[in-house]
ROSE-187766 format. One line per field, with one value per residue (C-alpha): residue number from 0; residue in one letter; z, y, x. Coordinates in nm, 2 decimals, always signed. Example, Ala and Ser with C-alpha at 12.3 -4.5 7.8 and 13.67 -1.06 7.14 Angstrom:
REM ROSE-187766
num: c(0,1)
residu: c(A,S)
pz: c(+0.78,+0.71)
py: c(-0.45,-0.11)
px: c(+1.23,+1.37)
This chain:
REM ROSE-187766
num: c(0,1,2,3,4,5,6,7,8,9,10,11,12,13,14,15,16,17,18,19,20,21,22,23,24,25,26,27,28,29,30,31,32,33,34,35,36,37,38,39,40,41,42,43,44,45,46,47,48,49,50,51,52,53,54,55,56,57,58,59,60,61,62,63,64,65,66,67,68,69,70,71,72,73,74,75,76,77,78,79,80,81,82,83,84,85,86,87,88,89,90,91,92,93,94,95,96,97,98,99,100,101,102,103,104,105,106,107,108,109,110,111,112,113,114,115,116,117,118,119,120,121,122,123,124,125,126,127,128,129,130,131,132,133,134,135,136,137,138,139,140,141,142,143,144,145,146,147,148,149,150,151,152,153,154,155,156,157,158,159,160,161,162,163,164,165,166,167,168,169,170,171,172,173,174,175,176,177,178,179,180,181,182,183,184,185,186,187,188,189,190,191,192,193,194,195,196,197,198,199,200,201,202,203,204,205,206,207,208,209,210,211,212,213,214,215,216,217,218,219,220,221,222,223,224,225,226,227,228,229,230,231,232,233,234,235,236,237,238,239,240,241,242,243,244,245,246,247,248,249,250,251,252,253,254,255,256,257,258,259,260,261,262,263,264,265,266,267,268,269,270,271,272,273,274,275,276,277,278,279,280,281,282,283,284,285,286,287,288,289,290,291)
residu: c(M,K,D,I,H,I,K,D,F,K,I,D,S,K,I,D,I,K,T,L,E,T,K,V,D,L,D,A,S,E,K,K,I,E,K,K,L,D,K,I,R,V,K,L,G,E,W,Q,N,T,M,Y,A,H,G,K,Y,S,V,L,V,C,F,Q,G,M,D,T,A,G,K,D,S,L,I,R,E,V,F,K,D,F,N,V,R,G,I,D,C,H,S,F,K,S,P,T,E,L,E,L,K,H,D,Y,L,W,R,H,Y,V,R,L,P,V,R,G,K,F,G,I,F,N,R,T,H,Y,E,N,V,L,V,T,R,V,H,P,N,Y,I,L,G,E,N,I,P,T,V,T,E,L,S,D,V,N,E,A,F,W,D,N,R,F,D,E,I,V,N,F,E,K,T,I,S,N,S,G,T,I,I,F,K,F,F,L,N,L,S,K,D,E,Q,R,D,R,L,I,R,R,L,E,K,K,N,K,N,W,K,F,S,A,D,D,L,K,E,R,A,L,W,D,N,Y,Q,T,C,Y,E,D,A,I,N,R,T,S,T,P,N,A,P,W,Y,N,I,P,A,D,D,K,P,T,A,R,L,I,V,A,N,I,L,Y,E,T,L,K,K,Y,Q,D,I,K,E,P,Q,L,D,P,E,T,E,S,N,I,E,A,Y,K,K,Q,L,E,S,E)
pz: c(-4.76,-4.59,-4.38,-4.01,-3.85,-3.48,-3.44,-3.54,-3.23,-2.98,-2.72,-2.65,-2.57,-2.38,-2.54,-2.55,-2.55,-2.76,-3.05,-3.05,-3.33,-3.24,-3.60,-3.87,-4.23,-4.36,-4.71,-4.70,-4.67,-4.35,-4.52,-4.61,-4.26,-4.11,-4.35,-4.26,-3.89,-3.95,-4.08,-3.80,-3.51,-3.65,-3.64,-3.29,-3.18,-3.33,-3.16,-2.83,-2.86,-2.92,-2.61,-2.41,-2.50,-2.44,-2.10,-2.01,-2.10,-2.03,-2.21,-2.03,-2.25,-2.08,-2.22,-2.09,-2.24,-2.17,-2.14,-2.48,-2.62,-2.74,-2.51,-2.48,-2.85,-2.93,-2.69,-2.83,-3.19,-3.15,-2.93,-3.06,-3.23,-2.91,-2.73,-2.42,-2.20,-2.30,-2.21,-1.91,-1.91,-1.61,-1.58,-1.29,-1.14,-0.80,-0.54,-0.33,+0.05,+0.03,-0.22,+0.00,+0.28,+0.06,-0.11,-0.44,-0.66,-0.49,-0.69,-1.01,-0.90,-0.82,-1.16,-1.36,-1.63,-1.56,-1.79,-2.12,-2.10,-2.22,-1.96,-2.06,-1.82,-1.93,-1.73,-1.53,-1.24,-1.40,-1.26,-0.94,-1.09,-1.32,-1.15,-0.81,-0.92,-1.07,-0.75,-0.47,-0.21,-0.33,-0.18,+0.17,+0.12,+0.08,+0.46,+0.41,+0.76,+0.63,+0.45,+0.70,+0.51,+0.14,+0.20,+0.23,-0.13,-0.26,-0.54,-0.32,-0.29,-0.66,-0.73,-0.50,-0.66,-1.01,-0.89,-0.74,-1.07,-1.28,-1.03,-1.04,-1.43,-1.41,-1.17,-1.38,-1.70,-1.56,-1.46,-1.83,-1.87,-2.20,-2.14,-2.38,-2.27,-2.51,-2.47,-2.67,-2.76,-2.83,-2.92,-2.71,-3.01,-3.08,-2.72,-2.73,-3.04,-2.88,-2.57,-2.78,-2.96,-2.62,-2.54,-2.88,-2.90,-2.66,-2.65,-2.55,-2.28,-2.00,-2.07,-2.00,-1.66,-1.55,-1.40,-1.76,-1.80,-1.47,-1.58,-1.92,-1.76,-1.62,-1.96,-1.94,-1.59,-1.73,-2.03,-1.81,-1.59,-1.89,-2.03,-1.70,-1.65,-2.00,-1.98,-1.64,-1.72,-2.08,-2.05,-2.27,-2.09,-2.06,-2.34,-2.41,-2.75,-2.86,-3.05,-3.25,-3.13,-3.32,-3.58,-3.41,-3.69,-3.75,-3.38,-3.36,-3.65,-3.52,-3.19,-3.34,-3.57,-3.29,-3.09,-3.36,-3.51,-3.17,-3.04,-3.35,-3.27,-2.98,-3.16,-2.85,-2.81,-2.98,-2.92,-2.70,-2.87,-2.79,-2.57,-2.79,-2.68,-2.78,-3.10,-3.21,-3.14,-3.31,-3.59,-3.35,-3.14,-3.45,-3.56,-3.22,-3.23,-3.59,-3.50,-3.23)
py: c(-2.26,-2.27,-1.96,-1.99,-1.88,-1.81,-1.94,-2.29,-2.31,-2.08,-2.27,-2.07,-2.36,-2.68,-2.94,-3.31,-3.35,-3.67,-3.47,-3.20,-3.22,-3.32,-3.26,-3.02,-3.00,-2.65,-2.78,-2.64,-2.78,-2.74,-2.49,-2.27,-2.30,-2.19,-1.90,-1.78,-1.81,-1.60,-1.31,-1.33,-1.34,-1.03,-0.85,-0.98,-0.84,-0.51,-0.50,-0.58,-0.29,-0.06,-0.21,-0.16,+0.21,+0.24,+0.09,+0.03,-0.34,-0.66,-1.00,-1.34,-1.64,-1.98,-2.32,-2.64,-2.99,-3.34,-3.43,-3.40,-3.17,-2.93,-2.64,-2.55,-2.55,-2.37,-2.09,-2.07,-2.05,-1.82,-1.56,-1.55,-1.21,-1.04,-0.78,-0.96,-0.66,-0.71,-1.08,-1.30,-1.68,-1.89,-2.27,-2.40,-2.73,-2.88,-2.60,-2.50,-2.50,-2.12,-2.15,-2.41,-2.15,-1.93,-2.00,-2.20,-1.89,-1.68,-1.81,-1.73,-1.39,-1.27,-1.37,-1.19,-0.96,-0.59,-0.34,-0.33,-0.69,-1.04,-1.31,-1.67,-1.95,-2.28,-2.49,-2.27,-2.21,-2.49,-2.75,-2.69,-2.84,-3.10,-3.27,-3.22,-3.36,-3.67,-3.69,-3.54,-3.64,-3.35,-3.12,-3.24,-3.09,-2.74,-2.74,-2.59,-2.57,-2.71,-3.01,-3.27,-3.58,-3.69,-3.70,-3.32,-3.30,-3.34,-3.19,-2.88,-2.83,-2.84,-2.62,-2.36,-2.38,-2.33,-2.02,-1.89,-1.94,-1.77,-1.48,-1.45,-1.42,-1.18,-0.96,-0.94,-0.90,-0.60,-0.45,-0.46,-0.81,-0.97,-1.35,-1.63,-2.00,-2.26,-2.63,-2.81,-3.11,-3.42,-3.76,-4.06,-4.22,-3.92,-3.89,-4.25,-4.18,-3.87,-4.06,-4.32,-4.05,-3.92,-4.26,-4.31,-3.98,-3.93,-3.56,-3.60,-3.87,-3.61,-3.52,-3.87,-3.99,-4.31,-4.10,-4.01,-4.36,-4.35,-4.03,-4.18,-4.47,-4.20,-4.06,-4.10,-3.94,-3.64,-3.60,-3.60,-3.33,-3.12,-3.14,-3.03,-2.75,-2.61,-2.63,-2.45,-2.18,-2.07,-1.73,-1.42,-1.24,-1.56,-1.80,-2.14,-2.24,-2.59,-2.62,-2.95,-3.04,-3.36,-3.15,-2.90,-2.64,-2.62,-2.58,-2.29,-2.11,-2.14,-2.00,-1.71,-1.64,-1.63,-1.40,-1.15,-1.14,-1.09,-0.83,-0.61,-0.54,-0.33,+0.00,+0.20,+0.05,+0.31,+0.46,+0.77,+1.11,+1.34,+1.64,+1.96,+2.12,+1.82,+1.76,+2.13,+2.12,+1.79,+1.96,+2.18,+1.88,+1.70,+1.99,+2.02,+1.66,+1.68,+1.98,+1.80)
px: c(+1.59,+1.25,+1.15,+1.16,+0.83,+0.83,+0.47,+0.58,+0.80,+0.64,+0.43,+0.11,-0.13,-0.12,+0.12,+0.16,+0.54,+0.52,+0.39,+0.66,+0.92,+1.27,+1.39,+1.29,+1.41,+1.48,+1.56,+1.91,+2.27,+2.46,+2.68,+2.38,+2.24,+2.58,+2.60,+2.26,+2.35,+2.66,+2.44,+2.19,+2.44,+2.61,+2.28,+2.21,+2.55,+2.47,+2.13,+2.29,+2.52,+2.22,+2.04,+2.36,+2.37,+1.99,+2.03,+1.66,+1.61,+1.79,+1.75,+1.74,+1.79,+1.71,+1.82,+1.68,+1.71,+1.82,+2.19,+2.36,+2.09,+2.36,+2.33,+2.70,+2.77,+2.45,+2.54,+2.90,+2.78,+2.48,+2.65,+3.01,+2.97,+2.86,+3.08,+3.19,+3.10,+2.73,+2.68,+2.70,+2.66,+2.58,+2.56,+2.36,+2.48,+2.41,+2.35,+2.65,+2.65,+2.60,+2.31,+2.14,+2.13,+1.90,+1.57,+1.60,+1.55,+1.82,+2.11,+1.92,+1.81,+2.16,+2.28,+2.01,+2.14,+2.16,+1.99,+2.18,+2.31,+2.22,+2.21,+2.24,+2.12,+2.26,+2.02,+1.80,+1.56,+1.36,+1.61,+1.41,+1.09,+1.26,+1.56,+1.41,+1.08,+1.24,+1.45,+1.23,+1.48,+1.69,+1.43,+1.52,+1.86,+1.71,+1.63,+1.28,+1.11,+0.78,+0.95,+1.07,+1.00,+0.93,+0.55,+0.57,+0.70,+0.34,+0.13,+0.05,+0.43,+0.48,+0.18,+0.33,+0.67,+0.53,+0.34,+0.66,+0.85,+0.57,+0.57,+0.95,+0.94,+0.65,+0.84,+1.16,+0.96,+0.77,+1.11,+1.24,+1.38,+1.29,+1.26,+1.32,+1.29,+1.42,+1.34,+1.61,+1.39,+1.61,+1.50,+1.60,+1.77,+1.98,+2.08,+2.20,+2.41,+2.56,+2.65,+2.82,+3.02,+3.14,+3.28,+3.43,+3.61,+3.89,+3.86,+3.49,+3.55,+3.56,+3.20,+3.07,+2.96,+2.81,+2.53,+2.44,+2.31,+2.12,+1.95,+1.88,+1.69,+1.46,+1.38,+1.00,+1.00,+1.18,+0.96,+0.65,+0.80,+0.91,+0.56,+0.40,+0.66,+0.61,+0.23,+0.23,+0.48,+0.46,+0.32,+0.29,+0.57,+0.79,+0.71,+0.86,+0.99,+1.02,+1.35,+1.40,+1.75,+1.84,+2.03,+2.26,+2.31,+1.94,+1.87,+2.12,+1.97,+1.62,+1.72,+1.91,+1.62,+1.36,+1.58,+1.65,+1.29,+1.15,+1.39,+1.39,+1.02,+1.12,+1.12,+1.18,+1.53,+1.76,+2.09,+2.06,+2.07,+2.36,+2.28,+2.23,+2.56,+2.77,+2.58,+2.62,+3.00,+3.09,+3.27,+3.46,+3.56,+3.67,+3.89,+4.04,+4.15,+4.28,+4.49,+4.69)
């Protein structure tokens, strides 16, 4: 199996989305890839337990991608060995009535992971510069005082929104949140095949909506918006990673590998030491329990 190098997926310079890979060959069978994933996710679970005990960092893992990119199954397979107390997953759909009464980042801010936990955003705060940019009329529903008509949703509006997102991520990073942003990069042909499978398999029919086809017709618009969002917001403290998503097992392994190889570099994250009195009396406590 080929080695996975983070530098091959991390976006640290301006990109042309058309040149990004949607498929990568690791020169391994699906069985070998899944076996490798099994080992890494156990290590990730162990690392999370240590972070939970340490209690000074949190991890925010963000997933964005076109419909059918495999976000749900990737989250299920990569994080299945985590202790449930140490992870929270949130899926952001259309804003609720309550959420629309706050600024657009509020619903994301209140769901950030506390120190010691992983937070998973399945679709993220970037919906606010992707879906809303393809459909700018959605912005009118946010009831922003300075936006009264579509002409107000101009380039200056988007420039400001990108600045707010970068500042949001800088703030939480400075407070101890380790941020990963994964773009599950799916080809248009593969999306078509996955949509067809949803229609062919009865147990997958519920996932299909006629709106999926309407959004697919806007593919090029979305790609342009993704490219701009990634180029404006991939920063040292909150980098984007391009994850080739045409092959699901490979995408899962790449994400798990990036997470583990990055997180294990945090050498200061260790289980706290016992206080001297407890440590010096361990044997006495043990004997007390054994004598019951």
